[in-house]
C-alpha positions in Angstrom: 13.8 -13.9 11.2 13.8 -10.7 9.1 11.7 -10.7 6.0 13.1 -10.0 2.6 11.8 -6.4 2.4 13.2 -5.6 5.9 16.6 -6.8 4.7 16.3 -4.9 1.5 15.6 -1.7 3.5 18.8 -2.2 5.6 21.1 -3.3 2.8 19.8 -1.4 -0.3 17.3 1.3 0.6 19.3 3.1 3.3 22.5 3.4 1.2 20.4 4.5 -1.9 18.6 7.2 0.1 21.9 8.4 1.7 23.5 8.7 -1.7 20.5 10.5 -3.4 19.5 12.8 -0.6 22.8 13.4 1.3 21.9 12.0 4.7 25.0 12.1 6.8 23.8 9.5 9.3 21.9 6.3 8.8 19.5 7.4 11.6 18.5 10.4 9.5 17.2 8.1 6.7 13.4 7.9 6.9 11.8 4.5 7.8 8.4 3.0 8.1 7.3 3.3 11.8 4.0 1.4 11.6 1.2 0.4 9.2 -2.4 0.8 10.3 -5.1 -1.2 8.4 -8.6 0.1 9.2 -12.1 -0.8 8.0 -15.5 0.5 8.8 -18.9 -1.2 8.6 -20.9 1.9 9.4 -24.5 1.3 10.4 -25.0 -1.9 8.4 -28.3 -3.7 9.1 -26.6 -6.8 10.3 -23.9 -4.8 12.1 -22.8 -7.5 14.6 -22.2 -10.1 11.8 -20.7 -7.6 9.5 -18.2 -6.6 12.2 -17.2 -10.2 12.8 -16.7 -10.8 9.1 -14.6 -7.6 8.9 -12.4 -8.7 11.8 -12.0 -12.2 10.4 -10.9 -10.8 7.0 -8.4 -8.4 8.6 -7.0 -11.1 10.8 -6.5 -13.3 7.7 -4.9 -10.6 5.7 -2.6 -9.1 8.4 -1.9 -12.2 10.6 -2.8 -10.2 13.7 -6.0 -9.9 15.8 -7.9 -6.7 15.1 -9.2 -4.2 17.6 -12.7 -2.9 17.4 -13.2 0.8 16.7 -16.2 2.6 18.2 -18.2 5.8 17.3 -16.9 8.8 19.2 -20.3 10.5 19.3 -24.0 9.9 18.3 -25.1 10.9 14.8 -28.9 10.5 14.3 -28.8 10.9 10.5 -26.4 8.0 10.3 -28.2 6.0 13.0 -25.0 5.9 15.1 -24.8 5.8 18.8 -21.9 6.8 20.9 -19.5 3.9 21.6 -21.3 1.7 19.0 -18.8 -0.7 17.4 -18.4 0.5 13.8 -15.2 -1.1 12.5 -11.9 -2.7 13.2 -8.2 -1.9 12.8 -4.8 -3.5 13.0 -1.5 -1.8 13.8 1.5 -3.6 12.5 5.1 -3.0 13.5 8.5 -4.7 13.0 8.9 -7.8 10.9 5.1 -8.4 10.6 4.7 -4.8 9.2 7.4 -5.5 6.5 5.9 -8.8 5.7 2.5 -7.2 5.1 4.1 -4.4 3.0 5.9 -7.0 0.9 2.7 -8.9 0.1 0.8 -5.6 -0.5 3.4 -4.2 -3.0 4.6 -7.3 -4.7 1.5 -9.6 -4.8 -1.8 -7.8 -3.9 -1.5 -4.5 -5.9 -0.5 -6.1 -9.2 -3.7 -8.3 -9.0 -5.9 -5.2 -9.3 -7.6 -5.3 -12.7 -6.2 -2.7 -15.1 -3.8 -1.5 -12.4 -1.8 1.6 -13.4 -0.2 2.4 -10.1 -1.3 4.0 -6.9 -2.0 7.7 -6.5 1.0 9.9 -5.7 -1.3 12.5 -4.1 -2.5 10.6 -1.0 0.1 11.9 1.4 -1.0 13.9 4.4 1.6 16.6 4.4 3.5 15.0 7.3 5.2 12.1 5.4 2.4 9.6 5.9 0.6 7.8 3.0 -2.9 6.3 2.9 -4.0 3.8 0.3 -7.6 2.7 -0.2 -8.3 -0.9 -1.0 -11.9 -1.6 -2.2 -11.7 -5.4 -2.4 -10.0 -7.8 -0.1 -9.8 -10.5 -2.7 -6.6 -9.0 -4.2 -4.7 -10.7 -1.3 -3.8 -14.3 -2.1 -4.7 -15.4 1.4 -8.4 -14.7 0.7 -10.2 -17.6 -0.9 -12.8 -16.2 -3.4 -15.4 -18.9 -2.7 -15.3 -18.1 1.1 -15.9 -14.3 0.8 -19.2 -13.5 2.6 -19.2 -9.8 1.8 -17.0 -7.2 0.1 -14.9 -5.4 2.7 -12.9 -2.3 1.8 -10.2 -0.9 4.0 -7.6 1.8 4.3 -3.9 1.1 4.7 -2.0 4.0 6.3 1.8 3.9 6.1 3.3 6.0 8.9 6.9 7.0 8.3 9.6 9.0 10.1 9.9 11.4 7.1 9.5 15.1 7.8 8.0 15.8 4.3 5.9 14.1 1.7 8.9 14.2 -0.7 11.1 12.2 1.7 8.3 9.7 2.3 7.6 9.2 -1.4 11.3 8.6 -2.0 11.3 6.0 0.7 8.3 4.2 -0.6 9.6 4.3 -4.2 12.8 2.6 -3.0 10.6 0.0 -1.2 8.9 -0.7 -4.5 5.6 1.2 -4.2 4.3 1.5 -7.8 3.2 5.2 -7.9 1.1 6.0 -11.0 3.4 8.8 -12.2 6.4 6.5 -12.0 4.5 3.7 -13.7 3.4 6.1 -16.5 7.0 7.4 -17.0 8.3 3.8 -17.2 5.6 2.9 -19.7 6.4 5.9 -21.9 10.1 5.2 -21.7 9.5 1.6 -22.8 7.2 2.7 -25.6 9.9 5.2 -26.8 12.6 2.5 -26.7 10.4 0.1 -28.6 9.6 2.7 -31.2 13.4 3.4 -31.6 14.1 -0.3 -32.1 11.3 -0.6 -34.7 12.6 2.4 -36.5 16.1 0.9 -36.6 14.8 -2.3 -38.0 12.8 -0.5 -40.7 15.8 1.6 -41.8 17.2 0.2 -45.1 20.6 -1.5 -45.0 23.4 -0.8 -47.5 22.5 -4.0 -49.4 18.9 -2.9 -49.7 20.0 0.5 -51.0 
């Protein structure tokens, strides 16, 4: 069963992007191909337990079993050995991907303290966007009293867009609260409120 965000992409986002950017064919409209959630424990002293905790948290947040990531080469300064397990990742596609994005955008991000939007400069030049999350507790699935350790992770949104501008337009339509867009909305709201206040303060004919 398609999730709400997936339906919104088909019924609202595609027509909106076609109208704004002049795409002739619906297949030209950029779409999200996959979402990769990745975390790294590095060379933690209790590496094995730290890895298990990270995998459990990722599975809880994404609803999919994570795969272990291993070091590609040995680095003595970081106490890393080649093929040593150093993290975990989950690759989401289809309905599960949209369900995760929906929870991330609509529920998790707004729970960040003093949230003012996500950076609009985290694109890679090829239409993909990476968002860093420093605390897994922003996801409602995570019970605060059961958190064993703080686990940060990266969320990479891979799109079919050919430029960062196209990818940003797609994510904005999906509801991603970019900081520049949030700032402009706040400024517009403040200007409107100031205008209403000025209108209320203006003396009426009876007062004159």
